[in-house]
MIVOFI-53292 format. One record per residue (C-alpha): residue number from 1; x, y, z. Coordinates in nm, 4 decimals. Layout:
BEGIN
   nr         X         Y         Z
  NUM         X         Y         Z
...
end
This chain:
BEGIN
   nr         X         Y         Z
    1    0.0010   -0.0153    0.0001
    2    0.1062    0.3276   -0.1019
    3    0.0119    0.6504    0.1199
    4    0.0507    1.0139   -0.0420
    5    0.0060    1.1578    0.3051
    6   -0.0163    1.0499    0.7270
    7   -0.4135    1.1199    0.7139
    8   -0.4491    0.8161    0.4671
    9   -0.2683    0.5594    0.6925
   10   -0.5241    0.3573    0.9495
   11   -0.4127    0.4626    1.2910
   12   -0.3663    0.0837    1.3675
   13   -0.0222    0.1323    1.1674
   14    0.0893    0.4323    1.3586
   15    0.2926    0.4526    1.6559
   16    0.1179    0.6225    1.9414
   17    0.3333    0.9032    2.1096
   18    0.0890    0.9424    2.3661
   19    0.2212    0.7107    2.6115
   20    0.4892    0.9488    2.6292
   21    0.2877    1.2879    2.6379
   22   -0.0710    1.3092    2.5692
   23   -0.0644    1.5914    2.3572
   24    0.1845    1.8480    2.2199
   25    0.0765    2.0825    2.4641
   26    0.1572    1.8380    2.7512
   27    0.4940    1.7810    2.5940
   28    0.5303    2.2034    2.5668
   29    0.4357    2.2402    2.9542
   30    0.7128    2.0245    3.0319
   31    0.9717    2.1782    2.8105
   32    0.8931    2.4790    2.9663
   33    0.9235    2.3564    3.3311
   34    1.2480    2.1962    3.2099
   35    1.3933    2.5053    3.0428
   36    1.5804    2.6513    3.3508
   37    1.6431    2.3261    3.5094
   38    2.0312    2.3152    3.4174
   39    2.1100    2.5943    3.6551
   40    1.9945    2.3269    3.9312
   41    2.2464    2.0913    3.8347
   42    2.5365    2.3858    3.7562
   43    2.4962    2.5263    4.1180
   44    2.6872    2.1711    4.2387
   45    2.9839    2.2384    4.0725
   46    3.2618    2.2724    4.3622
   47    3.0285    2.0449    4.6001
   48    3.0816    1.7136    4.4663
   49    3.3572    1.6462    4.7114
   50    3.0791    1.5287    4.9572
   51    2.8903    1.2333    4.9295
   52    2.6036    1.3189    5.0646
   53    2.6049    1.6287    4.8041
   54    2.7305    1.4022    4.5810
   55    2.4281    1.1657    4.5972
   56    2.1628    1.4145    4.5931
   57    2.3603    1.5377    4.3028
   58    2.2809    1.2204    4.0521
   59    1.9639    1.1544    4.1925
   60    1.8665    1.5163    4.0896
   61    2.0692    1.4386    3.7580
   62    1.8335    1.1333    3.7120
   63    1.5111    1.2774    3.7451
   64    1.5917    1.5410    3.4945
   65    1.7566    1.2759    3.2190
   66    1.4449    1.0600    3.2523
   67    1.2482    1.4042    3.1565
   68    1.5315    1.5713    2.8879
   69    1.4801    1.1740    2.7287
   70    1.1181    1.1676    2.6933
   71    1.1360    1.5474    2.5456
   72    1.3704    1.4686    2.3528
   73    1.2469    1.1209    2.1977
   74    0.8832    1.2753    2.1611
   75    1.0497    1.5675    1.9495
   76    1.2754    1.3253    1.7514
   77    0.9839    1.0981    1.6606
   78    0.7449    1.3396    1.5811
   79    0.9866    1.5175    1.3894
   80    1.0592    1.1855    1.1593
   81    0.6906    1.1114    1.0901
   82    0.6717    1.4632    0.8802
   83    1.0090    1.6628    0.8251
   84    0.8450    1.9218    0.6353
   85    0.6344    2.0081    0.9395
   86    0.7409    2.3620    1.0744
   87    0.6105    2.2641    1.4211
   88    0.7811    1.9519    1.4451
   89    1.0961    2.0546    1.3305
   90    1.1104    2.3478    1.5466
   91    0.9821    2.1589    1.8126
   92    1.2959    1.9356    1.7639
   93    1.5297    2.1847    1.7202
   94    1.4179    2.3987    2.0474
   95    1.4783    2.0369    2.2630
   96    1.8178    1.9985    2.0986
   97    1.9059    2.3747    2.2169
   98    1.8119    2.2319    2.5475
   99    2.0081    1.9153    2.5613
  100    2.2961    2.1770    2.4690
  101    2.2616    2.3951    2.7439
  102    2.2249    2.0748    2.9953
  103    2.5322    1.9055    2.8646
  104    2.7230    2.2833    2.9143
  105    2.6039    2.3025    3.2332
  106    2.7221    2.0081    3.3609
  107    3.0263    1.9619    3.1604
  108    3.2347    2.0163    3.5363
  109    3.0976    1.6569    3.6772
  110    3.3934    1.4547    3.5054
  111    3.6872    1.6767    3.5862
  112    3.5684    1.7544    3.9291
  113    3.5168    1.3999    3.9988
  114    3.8570    1.3006    3.8257
  115    4.0227    1.5158    4.0575
  116    3.9120    1.3856    4.3632
  117    4.1426    1.1524    4.5391
  118    4.1302    0.7675    4.5017
  119    4.0100    0.6931    4.8123
  120    3.7027    0.9410    4.7997
  121    3.5857    0.7622    4.4672
  122    3.6492    0.3973    4.6013
  123    3.4874    0.4919    4.9067
  124    3.1741    0.6597    4.7374
  125    3.1477    0.3009    4.4910
  126    3.1658    0.0512    4.7931
  127    2.8603    0.2517    4.9431
  128    2.5416    0.0443    4.8830
  129    2.3563    0.3776    4.8396
  130    2.5717    0.4663    4.5133
  131    2.4827    0.1213    4.3681
  132    2.3153    0.2828    4.0644
  133    2.6089    0.4893    3.9801
  134    2.9038    0.2756    4.0921
  135    2.9814    0.1557    3.7474
  136    2.9741    0.5561    3.6522
  137    3.2151    0.6267    3.9263
  138    3.4402    0.3225    3.8297
  139    3.4834    0.4367    3.5036
  140    3.5698    0.7864    3.6249
  141    3.8024    0.6078    3.8729
  142    3.9510    0.3932    3.5546
  143    4.0156    0.6828    3.3294
  144    4.1838    0.9337    3.5857
  145    4.5192    0.8105    3.4238
  146    4.4148    0.9722    3.1213
  147    4.2225    1.2662    3.2543
  148    4.4289    1.6252    3.1853
  149    4.4781    1.9405    3.3849
  150    4.2142    2.1764    3.3333
  151    4.3866    2.3900    3.0859
  152    4.4763    2.0914    2.8876
  153    4.1307    1.9607    2.8873
  154    4.0512    2.3138    2.7546
  155    4.3018    2.3020    2.5040
  156    4.2094    1.9443    2.3783
  157    3.8063    2.0357    2.3621
  158    3.9539    2.3370    2.1350
  159    4.1561    2.1314    1.9449
  160    3.8746    1.9003    1.8971
  161    3.6196    2.1721    1.7306
  162    3.8688    2.1590    1.4472
  163    4.0184    1.7783    1.4410
  164    3.6917    1.6631    1.3509
  165    3.6366    1.8077    1.0328
  166    3.8366    1.5520    0.8470
  167    3.4838    1.3586    0.8767
  168    3.2619    1.6673    0.7753
  169    3.4760    1.7242    0.4427
  170    3.4637    1.3643    0.3840
  171    3.1373    1.3987    0.3943
  172    3.0696    1.7036    0.1819
  173    3.2595    1.5279   -0.0557
  174    3.0896    1.1952   -0.0704
  175    2.7419    1.3601   -0.0551
  176    2.7752    1.5938   -0.3361
  177    3.1172    1.7388   -0.4410
  178    3.2214    1.3789   -0.5909
  179    3.0418    1.3480   -0.9304
  180    2.9947    0.9602   -0.9998
  181    2.8421    1.0126   -1.3810
  182    2.5989    0.8006   -1.5396
  183    2.5396    0.4876   -1.7270
  184    2.2434    0.3167   -1.9401
  185    2.0434    0.0795   -1.7690
  186    1.7680   -0.0848   -1.9790
  187    1.7914    0.1474   -2.2485
  188    1.7545    0.4592   -1.9794
  189    2.0184    0.6695   -1.8534
  190    2.0951    0.6435   -1.4900
  191    2.2809    0.8996   -1.2613
  192    2.5072    0.7279   -1.0152
  193    2.4596    0.7992   -0.6635
  194    2.4992    0.5820   -0.3578
  195    2.1509    0.4576   -0.3831
  196    2.1547    0.3503   -0.7623
  197    2.5019    0.2365   -0.7292
  198    2.3366   -0.0523   -0.4863
  199    2.0609   -0.1035   -0.7160
  200    2.3132   -0.1713   -1.0278
  201    2.4840   -0.4109   -0.8304
  202    2.1931   -0.6343   -0.7907
  203    2.1040   -0.5655   -1.1597
  204    2.0770   -0.9156   -1.3227
  205    2.2994   -0.7982   -1.6307
  206    2.6788   -0.8687   -1.5634
  207    2.7569   -0.5658   -1.8069
  208    2.5279   -0.3368   -1.5923
  209    2.7123   -0.4271   -1.2974
  210    3.0804   -0.3814   -1.4238
  211    2.9852   -0.0223   -1.5914
  212    2.8423    0.0879   -1.2702
  213    3.1274   -0.0554   -1.0470
  214    3.3836    0.1327   -1.3202
  215    3.1962    0.4305   -1.2993
  216    3.1281    0.4660   -0.9509
  217    3.4811    0.4236   -0.8267
  218    3.6275    0.6698   -1.1130
  219    3.4664    0.9413   -0.8853
  220    3.6695    0.8176   -0.6031
  221    3.9797    0.7852   -0.8221
  222    3.9773    1.0982   -0.9288
  223    3.9860    1.2962   -0.6318
  224    4.2181    0.9870   -0.4827
  225    4.4840    1.2398   -0.3561
  226    4.2411    1.4221   -0.1626
  227    4.0906    1.1596    0.0391
  228    4.4195    0.9886    0.0872
  229    4.5484    1.3571    0.2477
  230    4.1540    1.3747    0.4522
  231    4.1782    1.0268    0.5546
  232    4.5795    1.0509    0.6840
  233    4.4588    1.3534    0.8604
  234    4.1860    1.2017    1.0336
  235    4.4401    0.9183    1.1671
  236    4.7172    1.1473    1.2792
  237    4.4327    1.3533    1.4798
  238    4.3454    0.9959    1.6069
  239    4.6826    0.9591    1.7235
  240    4.7486    1.2930    1.8578
  241    4.4867    1.2414    2.0785
  242    4.6053    0.9058    2.2193
  243    4.9374    1.0332    2.2910
  244    4.7922    1.3934    2.4446
  245    4.5658    1.1335    2.7052
  246    4.8477    0.8859    2.7500
  247    4.7392    0.5772    2.5269
  248    4.9957    0.3730    2.3747
  249    4.8497    0.3384    2.0475
  250    4.4799    0.5102    1.9144
  251    4.3305    0.1326    1.9348
  252    4.4295    0.0854    2.2957
  253    4.2285    0.4436    2.3451
  254    3.9478    0.3264    2.1552
  255    3.8984    0.0112    2.3191
  256    3.9484    0.1758    2.6741
  257    3.7044    0.4157    2.5688
  258    3.4569    0.1067    2.5080
  259    3.5639   -0.1056    2.7881
  260    3.7115   -0.3696    2.5494
  261    3.9946   -0.5986    2.5982
  262    4.1998   -0.5947    2.3340
  263    4.2604   -0.9653    2.3223
  264    3.8880   -0.9469    2.1559
  265    4.0306   -0.7247    1.8573
  266    4.3317   -0.9580    1.8265
  267    4.1491   -1.2658    1.8628
  268    3.8807   -1.1332    1.5814
  269    4.1601   -1.0937    1.3540
  270    4.3455   -1.4274    1.4181
  271    4.0413   -1.6118    1.3659
  272    3.9336   -1.4582    1.0728
  273    4.2634   -1.5927    0.8828
  274    4.2091   -1.9429    1.0073
  275    3.8654   -1.9063    0.8697
  276    3.9149   -1.8085    0.5088
  277    3.8350   -2.1788    0.3368
  278    3.4707   -2.1917    0.3861
  279    3.4224   -1.8077    0.2536
  280    3.6671   -1.8958   -0.0895
  281    3.4471   -2.1999   -0.1042
  282    3.1431   -1.9849   -0.1182
  283    3.2789   -1.7607   -0.3689
  284    3.3702   -2.0143   -0.6120
  285    3.0030   -2.1778   -0.5421
  286    2.8535   -1.8264   -0.6483
  287    3.0877   -1.8042   -0.9416
  288    2.9974   -2.1716   -1.0738
  289    2.5765   -2.0923   -0.9878
  290    2.6015   -1.7573   -1.1439
  291    2.7420   -1.9553   -1.4610
  292    2.9853   -1.6204   -1.5452
  293    3.3651   -1.7256   -1.6904
  294    3.5106   -1.4603   -1.4416
  295    3.3535   -1.3633   -1.1187
  296    3.4418   -0.9974   -1.0285
  297    3.4213   -0.8238   -0.7267
  298    3.1105   -0.6210   -0.8587
  299    2.8996   -0.9973   -0.8942
  300    2.9031   -1.0377   -0.5249
  301    2.6140   -0.8561   -0.4307
  302    2.3716   -0.9791   -0.6885
  303    2.1328   -1.2315   -0.6159
  304    2.2203   -1.5889   -0.7570
  305    1.8475   -1.7127   -0.7648
  306    1.5718   -1.4788   -0.9070
  307    1.1886   -1.4779   -0.8587
  308    1.2150   -1.6071   -0.4536
  309    1.1305   -1.2895   -0.2664
  310    0.8846   -1.3333    0.0242
  311    0.6065   -1.1121   -0.0658
  312    0.3497   -1.0463    0.2289
  313    0.1357   -0.8023    0.3677
  314    0.2492   -0.6610    0.7141
  315    0.0465   -0.8756    0.9541
  316    0.1759   -1.2003    0.7699
  317    0.5013   -1.0406    0.8208
  318    0.4513   -0.9980    1.1937
  319    0.3153   -1.3703    1.1982
  320    0.6214   -1.4879    1.0750
  321    0.8390   -1.2762    1.2711
  322    0.6551   -1.4078    1.5767
  323    0.7116   -1.7965    1.4414
  324    1.0708   -1.7378    1.3965
  325    1.0918   -1.5987    1.7591
  326    0.9301   -1.8812    1.9509
  327    1.2609   -2.0404    2.0783
  328    1.2835   -1.7127    2.2805
  329    0.9656   -1.8326    2.5214
  330    0.6154   -1.7281    2.5912
  331    0.7357   -1.4312    2.8001
  332    0.9303   -1.2681    2.5285
  333    0.6635   -1.3733    2.2592
  334    0.4118   -1.1860    2.5092
  335    0.5892   -0.8646    2.4600
  336    0.6053   -0.8662    2.1015
  337    0.2467   -0.9281    2.0404
  338    0.1859   -0.6397    2.2729
  339    0.4389   -0.4324    2.0772
  340    0.2411   -0.5177    1.7721
  341   -0.0684   -0.4619    1.8879
  342   -0.0429   -0.1359    2.0791
  343    0.1073    0.0819    1.8273
  344    0.4633    0.0678    1.9423
  345    0.5321    0.0782    1.5981
  346    0.5207    0.3369    1.2956
  347    0.4788    0.0814    1.0004
  348    0.4088    0.2766    0.6324
  349    0.5955    0.5252    0.3957
  350    0.4744    0.8343    0.3317
  351    0.6855    1.1154    0.0838
  352    0.7648    1.3520    0.4052
  353    0.8444    1.0964    0.6709
  354    1.1974    0.9895    0.7658
  355    1.3444    0.6519    0.5523
  356    1.4967    0.3723    0.6760
  357    1.4198    0.1920    1.0071
  358    1.5283    0.2410    1.4053
  359    1.4113    0.1186    1.7310
  360    1.4070    0.4161    2.0148
  361    1.4010    0.2807    2.3968
  362    1.2180    0.6013    2.5853
  363    1.3075    0.5614    2.9562
  364    1.0132    0.5118    3.1727
  365    0.8034    0.4683    2.8757
  366    0.8880    0.1675    2.6311
  367    1.0663    0.1067    2.3229
  368    0.9310    0.2442    1.9378
  369    1.0169    0.0961    1.6198
  370    1.0073    0.3259    1.3018
  371    0.9743    0.1135    0.9537
  372    0.8866    0.1991    0.5762
  373    0.7323   -0.1603    0.5551
  374    0.7808   -0.2591    0.1833
  375    0.6584   -0.6379    0.0774
  376    1.0073   -0.7859    0.0237
  377    1.2068   -1.0338    0.2424
  378    1.4516   -0.7490    0.3406
  379    1.1652   -0.5854    0.5612
  380    1.0464   -0.8840    0.6400
  381    1.3959   -0.9636    0.8499
  382    1.4026   -0.5504    0.9302
  383    1.1046   -0.6236    1.1574
  384    1.2501   -0.8745    1.3305
  385    1.5791   -0.7065    1.3388
  386    1.4519   -0.3983    1.4660
  387    1.2224   -0.5881    1.7433
  388    1.5667   -0.7311    1.8654
  389    1.6573   -0.3748    1.9427
  390    1.3469   -0.2813    2.1205
  391    1.3474   -0.6143    2.3315
  392    1.7097   -0.5646    2.4556
  393    1.5803   -0.1822    2.5561
  394    1.2587   -0.3116    2.7147
  395    1.4902   -0.5726    2.9562
  396    1.7459   -0.3567    3.0049
  397    1.4725   -0.0633    3.1054
  398    1.2540   -0.3146    3.2999
  399    1.5633   -0.4805    3.5082
  400    1.8063   -0.1830    3.5528
  401    1.8142    0.1676    3.7097
  402    1.8179    0.4432    3.4589
  403    2.1322    0.5217    3.5276
  404    2.2642    0.1569    3.4278
  405    1.9711    0.0958    3.1460
  406    2.1734    0.2185    2.8084
  407    2.3870   -0.0950    2.7011
  408    2.7294   -0.0080    2.4785
  409    2.7407    0.0246    2.1376
  410    2.9649   -0.2884    2.1153
  411    2.6614   -0.5302    2.1855
  412    2.3727   -0.2942    2.0439
  413    2.3562   -0.5376    1.7588
  414    2.3453   -0.9044    1.9042
  415    1.9617   -0.8897    2.0037
  416    1.8672   -0.7430    1.6587
  417    2.1015   -0.9703    1.4812
  418    1.9819   -1.2702    1.6743
  419    1.6188   -1.2299    1.5830
  420    1.7258   -1.2281    1.2151
  421    1.8980   -1.5701    1.2522
  422    1.6265   -1.7356    1.4729
  423    1.3906   -1.6303    1.1973
  424    1.6534   -1.7297    0.8971
  425    1.6550   -2.0670    1.0756
  426    1.2571   -2.1038    1.0907
  427    1.2129   -1.9644    0.7174
  428    1.4740   -2.2503    0.6181
  429    1.3118   -2.5266    0.8003
  430    0.9483   -2.4590    0.7257
  431    0.9465   -2.3487    0.3111
  432    0.9102   -2.6052    0.0711
  433    0.9550   -2.4011   -0.2591
  434    1.3085   -2.4651   -0.3260
  435    1.4390   -2.1625   -0.5012
  436    1.3013   -1.9888   -0.2128
  437    1.5252   -2.1986    0.0458
  438    1.8104   -2.1678   -0.1801
  439    1.7914   -1.7691   -0.1685
  440    1.7355   -1.7612    0.2239
  441    2.0967   -2.0258    0.2018
  442    2.2354   -1.7791    0.0069
  443    2.0999   -1.4469    0.2033
  444    2.2526   -1.6208    0.5400
  445    2.6158   -1.6772    0.3685
  446    2.5647   -1.3177    0.2237
  447    2.5105   -1.1793    0.5828
  448    2.8124   -1.3769    0.7099
  449    3.0276   -1.2554    0.4069
  450    2.9329   -0.8985    0.4296
  451    2.8996   -0.8468    0.8108
  452    3.1565   -1.0911    0.9916
  453    3.4390   -1.1029    0.7432
  454    3.4266   -0.7730    0.4977
  455    3.4003   -0.5788    0.8303
  456    3.7009   -0.7441    1.0023
  457    3.8957   -0.6896    0.6754
  458    3.8000   -0.3282    0.7148
  459    3.8950   -0.3283    1.1029
  460    4.2600   -0.4931    0.9770
  461    4.3059   -0.2110    0.7350
  462    4.2013    0.0470    0.9933
  463    4.4840   -0.1142    1.2671
  464    4.7742   -0.1379    0.9359
  465    4.6449    0.2647    0.8435
  466    4.7263    0.3538    1.2150
  467    5.0497    0.1526    1.2640
  468    5.1888    0.3288    0.9849
  469    5.1286    0.6650    1.1181
  470    5.2195    0.5760    1.4917
  471    5.5304    0.4511    1.3569
  472    5.6018    0.7932    1.1844
  473    5.5616    0.7025    0.8178
  474    5.3649    0.8510    0.5394
  475    5.0111    0.7499    0.4890
  476    4.9875    0.8137    0.1302
  477    4.7394    0.7206   -0.1391
  478    4.9693    0.4531   -0.3066
  479    5.0245    0.2743   -0.0118
  480    4.6912    0.2615    0.1446
  481    4.5694    0.0892   -0.2126
  482    4.8746   -0.1940   -0.1891
  483    4.7501   -0.2630    0.1788
  484    4.4085   -0.2857    0.0777
  485    4.4037   -0.4840   -0.2033
  486    4.6338   -0.7378   -0.0316
  487    4.3800   -0.7502    0.2035
  488    4.1089   -0.7973   -0.0531
  489    4.2724   -1.0723   -0.2248
  490    4.3542   -1.2830    0.1099
  491    4.0161   -1.2191    0.2378
  492    3.8082   -1.3286   -0.1041
  493    4.0505   -1.5728   -0.2487
  494    4.1231   -1.7107   -0.6169
  495    3.7894   -1.7563   -0.7636
  496    3.7136   -1.4008   -0.7693
  497    3.9038   -1.1464   -1.0061
  498    4.0663   -0.8394   -0.8042
  499    3.9720   -0.5722   -1.0182
  500    4.1987   -0.2706   -0.9996
  501    3.9289   -0.0210   -0.8886
  502    3.8930   -0.2460   -0.5540
  503    4.1971   -0.1459   -0.4133
  504    4.0414    0.2248   -0.3888
  505    3.7500    0.1009   -0.1908
  506    3.8816    0.2504    0.1846
  507    3.8497    0.5584    0.0181
  508    3.4891    0.5342    0.0108
  509    3.4038    0.3972    0.4056
  510    3.2654    0.6747    0.5966
  511    3.3048    0.4628    0.9028
  512    3.7102    0.4748    0.8718
  513    3.6688    0.8212    1.0158
  514    3.5432    0.7020    1.3394
  515    3.8453    0.5060    1.4402
  516    3.8269    0.1081    1.5479
  517    3.4526    0.1313    1.5170
  518    3.3640   -0.1437    1.2355
  519    3.5159   -0.4298    1.3832
  520    3.2105   -0.4274    1.6300
  521    2.9870   -0.5401    1.3540
  522    3.1694   -0.8568    1.2904
  523    3.1671   -0.9250    1.6758
  524    2.8515   -0.8304    1.6821
  525    2.7097   -1.0882    1.4451
  526    2.9289   -1.3385    1.5864
  527    2.8224   -1.3048    1.9294
  528    2.4198   -1.3052    1.7662
  529    2.4959   -1.6706    1.5663
  530    2.6531   -1.8238    1.8312
  531    2.3645   -1.7023    2.0795
  532    2.1187   -1.8389    1.8460
  533    2.3168   -2.1677    1.7436
  534    2.3521   -2.2184    2.1724
  535    1.9665   -2.1268    2.2202
  536    1.8410   -2.3758    1.9325
  537    2.0685   -2.6326    2.0352
  538    2.1268   -2.6443    2.3893
  539    1.7507   -2.5166    2.4594
  540    1.6813   -2.3935    2.8389
  541    1.9907   -2.2914    3.0155
  542    2.1367   -2.0867    2.6903
  543    1.8322   -1.9206    2.6636
  544    1.8173   -1.8152    3.0627
  545    2.1569   -1.6949    2.9991
  546    2.0692   -1.5124    2.7043
  547    1.7263   -1.3448    2.8825
  548    2.0103   -1.2518    3.1650
  549    2.2291   -1.0603    2.8656
  550    1.9308   -0.8707    2.7665
  551    1.8732   -0.7257    3.1129
  552    2.2127   -0.6357    3.1894
  553    2.2022   -0.2937    3.0290
  554    2.4994   -0.1087    3.1109
  555    2.5638   -0.2671    3.4284
  556    2.9230   -0.4624    3.3286
  557    3.1821   -0.4337    3.0831
  558    3.0088   -0.5687    2.7251
  559    3.2652   -0.8263    2.7104
  560    3.1478   -0.9871    3.0486
  561    2.8219   -0.9405    2.9239
  562    2.8257   -1.1544    2.6308
  563    2.9733   -1.4336    2.8634
  564    2.6931   -1.4158    3.0607
  565    2.5040   -1.5189    2.7601
  566    2.7767   -1.8077    2.6872
  567    2.9911   -1.6071    2.4510
  568    3.3727   -1.5633    2.5531
  569    3.5135   -1.3262    2.2325
  570    3.8647   -1.3851    2.3909
  571    3.8600   -1.7478    2.2911
  572    3.8135   -1.9279    1.9761
  573    3.5047   -2.1005    2.0418
  574    3.2116   -1.8246    1.9220
  575    3.4383   -1.8277    1.5910
  576    3.4518   -2.1946    1.5568
  577    3.0546   -2.2232    1.5959
  578    2.9789   -1.9523    1.3266
  579    3.2462   -2.0873    1.0701
  580    3.0895   -2.4129    1.1209
  581    2.7412   -2.2303    1.0573
  582    2.9019   -2.0802    0.7466
  583    3.0080   -2.4449    0.6248
  584    2.7127   -2.6315    0.7170
  585    2.4859   -2.3700    0.5176
  586    2.7261   -2.3810    0.2292
  587    2.7074   -2.7637    0.2538
  588    2.3337   -2.7216    0.2244
  589    2.3194   -2.4806   -0.0548
  590    2.5664   -2.6966   -0.2363
  591    2.3535   -2.9990   -0.1931
  592    2.0276   -2.8447   -0.3279
  593    2.2272   -2.6921   -0.6478
  594    2.3492   -3.0341   -0.7429
end
């Protein structure tokens, strides 16, 4: 169903924001009430060295955070319903300005607490009255070695105001200044952009894919020295910040901030290097099934099996998701059904609605999901994916105090991807259409290829790039292209042509400007697959462990949280489980395609 405006959509398909504020007028009243409250918090500056005063401040901060969260979420989601509505836009911008005021008013907190004696912080952490805040205080205690003097922190803040421009300039180039040209597709001229490029790579005609690939990459190659200079500058800025904060490397700083043991990163790369064989075998099978004389890098994103899409109405898609999630137990399903029935979800697309999909947890209320549902296999999986995020937020909020309910990005994709894997396993088990089954097997293999292997390759490239700069060597375009091509050959193997353009792929990855972020996609999908396999094969105890993990929020470091779910990323076991899952899926696809 296509809708031209929001008024045409039945109410049952719209999220109900009145669970947060009954009317926009109620939002306005709360906004006015909170508009000067940042001054209450600012009044505590210089007083946090007293335990009673500190506890009072933290409780008041919690109270205000709850109100601010609800104000922001309502304004943000209302704005996403119709980005062209000036009232919604104004509400969101006013709220954003208020958050900035609160952030500025409380900027003194971390430096002031970091300046306190270790024994004072340890005493607070040990006091049961501070149990909601012990993790927050422990993080400040652990980070004291990397906090600078007040003057130095001011200087770092001023440096940060311009050192982040490398990413901003890249974004401007990537979203407007780089011209990607045009190609002929099915008799029509198509101007390439990021979206149309992805569509062309899925085209059934290899010649269309080749032209799109070469034309698209020419845009980056023509600007390669500029792009290399931007990325080198970004890496040097990373290294400056790491050195200034007394870290031995940028990686050490990034992992410290995420509370992740370096053994996890090292283990990921090591285990990928011992797991290439099933990936290479899949690339070989793809070449054979596609019937091409040579398989190119631009042939890896098109479906091998045509006319296998699971097209269904939204209600049917929700039923499929519920069936797929049955292994998670009746208590889990009861909340999912409640979400479907009680308008936690905004379902359909309109011209002025925000594109894509997301889940947003609202403290003190419940999570919400934005969709733009179309009758495709991808969108069925999107429902399962976003519901995983929502359920993670639901369990964390239900179990943890406000100060601990937020979980780290490191574990943020685990619940969502676990849901996708469980849905996929259900569909594979129940489908009677052999072509659909082949498509789903390929879908799973490509999910692991693009998220586990490819993101690990990106992570390895980041490590190499930062090592070069940290050794005082130049990070030139030629060096990066050489290193990237070597990695591409190692990861993808001999069954695919390593087209010259692929050496420049590093130049178009925006995540590289957020150092040591992409590895979390790999560890996330590895953890999710491992958990799903354990639930399906080991039953109640594995499920109980997983439910406990969902309720941990930010109460532990993320690596320890995953250990609660039965996943130890410092060991080889999770990687072995996923490698076996990949190999078994490949064997099943090979058998069906004989």
